[in-house]
C-alpha positions as CSV (number, residue, x, y, z in Angstrom):
1,X,-98.2,-109.3,54.0
2,X,-100.9,-111.0,56.2
3,X,-100.9,-114.5,56.5
4,X,-102.6,-117.6,58.0
5,X,-102.0,-121.4,58.8
6,X,-104.7,-123.3,57.1
7,X,-105.3,-126.9,57.9
8,X,-105.4,-129.1,54.8
9,X,-108.7,-130.7,56.0
10,X,-110.6,-127.7,56.3
11,X,-109.0,-126.0,53.3
12,X,-112.0,-125.1,51.1
13,X,-113.5,-123.1,54.5
14,X,-109.9,-121.5,54.7
15,X,-109.6,-120.5,51.2
16,X,-113.1,-118.8,51.0
17,X,-111.7,-116.5,53.9
18,X,-108.4,-116.3,52.1
19,X,-109.9,-114.7,48.9
20,X,-112.3,-112.6,50.6
21,X,-110.0,-111.1,53.1
22,X,-106.9,-111.2,50.5
23,X,-104.5,-113.3,52.9
24,X,-101.5,-115.4,52.0
25,X,-100.9,-118.8,53.5
26,X,-98.3,-120.0,56.0
27,X,-98.0,-123.7,55.2
28,X,-97.6,-125.7,58.5
29,X,-98.8,-129.3,57.7
30,X,-95.9,-130.3,55.4
31,X,-94.0,-130.0,58.8
32,X,-95.7,-133.1,60.4
33,X,-93.4,-136.1,60.5
34,X,-96.1,-138.5,58.8
35,X,-96.4,-136.1,55.8
36,X,-92.6,-135.6,55.6
37,X,-92.1,-139.3,55.3
38,X,-95.1,-139.6,52.8
39,X,-93.9,-140.6,49.4
40,X,-97.1,-138.5,48.1
41,X,-95.9,-135.4,50.0
42,X,-96.2,-133.5,46.8
43,X,-99.5,-134.4,45.9
44,X,-100.6,-133.7,49.3
45,X,-99.5,-130.1,48.9
46,X,-101.8,-129.6,45.8
47,X,-104.3,-128.8,48.7
48,X,-103.0,-125.7,48.9
49,X,-103.2,-123.0,45.9
50,X,-99.3,-122.2,45.0
51,X,-99.7,-118.4,44.2
52,X,-100.9,-118.1,47.9
53,X,-98.2,-119.7,49.4
54,X,-95.4,-117.6,50.8
55,X,-94.2,-119.1,53.8
56,X,-93.3,-122.8,55.3
57,X,-93.3,-123.4,59.0
58,X,-90.5,-125.8,59.1
59,X,-90.2,-129.3,61.0
60,X,-90.7,-128.6,64.7
61,X,-91.6,-131.8,66.6
62,X,-89.0,-133.3,68.9
63,X,-86.4,-131.2,66.9
64,X,-83.6,-130.6,68.9
65,X,-80.3,-129.2,67.1
66,X,-78.1,-129.1,70.5
67,X,-79.0,-132.5,71.7
68,X,-76.4,-134.6,73.7
69,X,-77.5,-137.6,71.9
70,X,-75.7,-137.4,68.5
71,X,-78.3,-139.6,66.5
72,X,-81.1,-137.0,67.4
73,X,-79.4,-134.2,66.8
74,X,-78.7,-135.7,63.4
75,X,-82.3,-136.4,62.5
76,X,-83.0,-133.1,63.7
77,X,-80.7,-131.4,61.0
78,X,-82.0,-133.7,58.6
79,X,-85.3,-133.1,59.1
80,X,-84.7,-129.0,59.1
81,X,-83.0,-129.2,55.6
82,X,-85.6,-131.7,54.5
83,X,-88.0,-128.5,55.3
84,X,-85.8,-125.9,53.6
85,X,-85.7,-128.6,50.1
86,X,-89.5,-128.6,50.3
87,X,-89.6,-124.7,50.5
88,X,-87.3,-124.2,47.4
89,X,-89.3,-126.9,45.4
90,X,-92.4,-124.9,45.8
91,X,-90.6,-121.5,45.2
92,X,-91.2,-120.4,48.9
93,X,-88.6,-118.1,50.0
94,X,-89.2,-118.0,53.8
95,X,-89.1,-120.6,56.6
96,X,-90.0,-120.4,60.1
97,X,-88.3,-122.9,62.6
98,X,-88.9,-122.9,66.6
99,X,-86.1,-122.3,69.1
100,X,-87.0,-125.8,70.9
101,X,-86.4,-126.9,74.1
102,X,-83.1,-125.7,76.2
103,X,-82.0,-125.4,80.0
104,X,-79.9,-123.1,81.9
105,X,-77.3,-126.0,82.0
106,X,-77.1,-126.5,78.4
107,X,-77.8,-122.7,77.1
108,X,-74.0,-122.1,76.0
109,X,-74.2,-125.2,73.6
110,X,-77.7,-124.5,72.5
111,X,-76.9,-121.0,71.3
112,X,-73.6,-122.1,69.6
113,X,-74.7,-125.2,68.2
114,X,-78.0,-123.6,66.8
115,X,-76.5,-120.4,65.6
116,X,-73.9,-122.1,63.6
117,X,-76.7,-124.7,62.2
118,X,-79.2,-122.1,61.0
119,X,-76.7,-119.6,59.7
120,X,-75.4,-122.5,57.5
121,X,-78.8,-123.1,56.4
122,X,-79.8,-119.8,55.3
123,X,-76.6,-119.8,53.4
124,X,-76.8,-123.1,51.6
125,X,-80.3,-122.8,50.8
126,X,-80.2,-119.2,50.3
127,X,-83.8,-118.5,52.2
128,X,-84.7,-116.2,55.0
129,X,-85.2,-118.3,58.0
130,X,-86.6,-117.0,61.2
131,X,-86.4,-118.5,64.5
132,X,-89.6,-118.4,66.5
133,X,-89.9,-118.1,70.5
134,X,-91.9,-121.5,71.2
135,X,-91.4,-122.2,74.8
136,X,-88.9,-119.4,75.6
137,X,-89.6,-117.7,79.0
138,X,-87.0,-115.4,78.2
139,X,-86.0,-113.0,74.9
140,X,-82.1,-113.2,76.2
141,X,-81.3,-117.0,74.8
142,X,-82.6,-116.1,71.2
143,X,-81.2,-112.6,71.3
144,X,-77.7,-114.1,71.6
145,X,-78.3,-117.0,69.3
146,X,-79.0,-114.3,66.6
147,X,-76.0,-112.2,67.6
148,X,-73.7,-115.2,67.6
149,X,-74.9,-116.1,64.2
150,X,-74.5,-112.6,62.9
151,X,-76.2,-113.5,59.4
152,X,-78.8,-111.1,57.8
153,X,-80.6,-114.1,56.5
154,X,-81.6,-115.4,60.0
155,X,-84.0,-113.3,61.9
156,X,-86.5,-113.8,64.6
157,X,-90.0,-114.5,64.6
158,X,-92.0,-113.1,67.7
159,X,-95.0,-114.8,68.7
160,X,-96.9,-112.5,70.8
161,X,-99.8,-115.0,72.2
162,X,-96.6,-116.8,73.8
163,X,-94.7,-113.9,75.2
164,X,-98.0,-112.8,77.2
165,X,-97.4,-116.1,79.4
166,X,-93.8,-115.1,80.3
167,X,-92.2,-113.0,83.1
168,X,-90.9,-110.3,80.7
169,X,-93.6,-107.9,78.9
170,X,-93.8,-107.6,75.5
171,X,-92.1,-104.3,75.5
172,X,-88.9,-106.3,77.0
173,X,-89.1,-108.8,74.1
174,X,-89.2,-105.9,71.2
175,X,-86.8,-103.6,73.1
176,X,-84.1,-106.5,73.1
177,X,-84.7,-108.6,69.8
178,X,-85.8,-105.1,68.1
179,X,-83.0,-105.1,65.2
180,X,-83.5,-109.1,64.8
181,X,-87.4,-109.3,64.2
182,X,-88.4,-109.8,60.7
183,X,-91.8,-111.8,61.2
184,X,-94.6,-111.4,63.8
185,X,-97.2,-114.3,64.6
186,X,-100.2,-113.2,66.5
187,X,-102.2,-115.9,68.7
188,X,-104.2,-115.9,71.6
189,X,-103.9,-118.8,74.5
190,X,-104.6,-119.5,77.8
191,X,-101.1,-120.3,78.8
192,X,-97.5,-120.8,77.1
193,X,-98.2,-124.3,76.1
194,X,-102.1,-123.8,75.3
195,X,-104.0,-124.5,72.4
196,X,-105.0,-121.9,70.3
197,X,-108.0,-119.5,70.9
198,X,-110.0,-116.9,69.0
199,X,-108.6,-113.2,69.7
200,X,-110.2,-111.7,72.4
201,X,-110.7,-115.1,74.5
202,X,-107.4,-115.2,76.0
203,X,-105.4,-113.0,78.3
204,X,-103.5,-110.8,75.6
205,X,-103.3,-107.1,76.0
206,X,-104.2,-106.3,72.4
207,X,-103.9,-102.8,73.1
208,X,-100.3,-103.0,74.0
209,X,-99.5,-105.7,71.2
210,X,-100.9,-103.5,68.4
211,X,-99.0,-100.5,69.3
212,X,-95.8,-102.7,69.4
213,X,-96.6,-104.4,66.1
214,X,-97.3,-101.0,64.4
215,X,-93.9,-99.8,65.6
216,X,-92.0,-102.6,64.3
217,X,-94.2,-102.4,60.8
218,X,-92.7,-98.7,60.5
219,X,-89.0,-100.5,60.8
220,X,-89.6,-103.6,58.8
221,X,-90.8,-103.0,55.3
222,X,-93.2,-105.7,54.3
223,X,-93.4,-107.0,57.8
224,X,-95.1,-110.6,57.2
225,X,-97.8,-111.3,60.0
226,X,-99.5,-114.6,60.4
227,X,-102.6,-115.0,62.1
228,X,-102.7,-117.9,64.0
229,X,-106.1,-119.6,64.9
230,X,-107.3,-123.2,65.4
231,X,-110.1,-123.4,62.7
232,X,-112.0,-121.4,60.1
233,X,-114.6,-120.0,62.7
234,X,-111.7,-118.8,65.0
235,X,-109.9,-117.3,62.0
236,X,-113.0,-115.3,61.2
237,X,-113.7,-114.3,64.9
238,X,-110.1,-113.1,65.3
239,X,-110.3,-111.2,62.0
240,X,-113.4,-109.7,63.2
241,X,-111.9,-108.8,66.6
242,X,-109.0,-107.0,64.8
243,X,-111.4,-105.2,62.7
244,X,-113.8,-103.9,65.3
245,X,-111.0,-102.5,67.8
246,X,-108.9,-101.2,65.0
247,X,-105.9,-103.2,66.3
248,X,-102.9,-104.3,64.0
249,X,-102.7,-105.3,61.2
250,X,-106.8,-104.4,60.5
251,X,-105.8,-101.7,58.2
252,X,-104.5,-104.4,55.4
253,X,-107.9,-106.1,55.8
254,X,-110.8,-105.8,53.2
255,X,-113.8,-103.9,54.8
């Protein structure tokens, strides 16, 4: 399944591409605080064609499940639960959350608290939840979190555009997280904290990424893959780049 993250303000342009390429939608906008606090949330969501929505990107701004501040921790948990409630209302079965920030000093608490919380969330809402590498510089903490959780409904979402800018090669991330990977994000950036670029405009080794994704696709049935682009124009360029070079998952796109 190939998905994209459209922005509500450019929805018509995105929908045209989605229909032409037979793509699906990973909703991002419903995770923004100003939208989650909006009483018109569900009116806002009608901009999305419901039959195309398959994944929700959950609350991520300022979320810190392992914060030493109990109030921040409480609000973070509340926001994540709210994301799951939104997903259930719209019949979405997959929710992605970011791993967030952690340091070497609090890594043990981060692993234990996140593993317990997200495991409980997956069980409570009966959803498939994925944790995405966000600012992670190593695959080890996410691996230890998922091993600690031991929950089949809690998997990893691997963003190849972000791991390009870490000290570990993509092969090392896949090797360690392999049995836990259930979702892929494809993105292109100039650095770990950079904005999205059209595919081919950054530093990704797409030959390497494509081979690893094909390997994962052979092991994970119906592996979801989201193409991350900053605009409809970037999305069109990125799809064309994948097709022209026969990179994964180009075979799933219409010609």
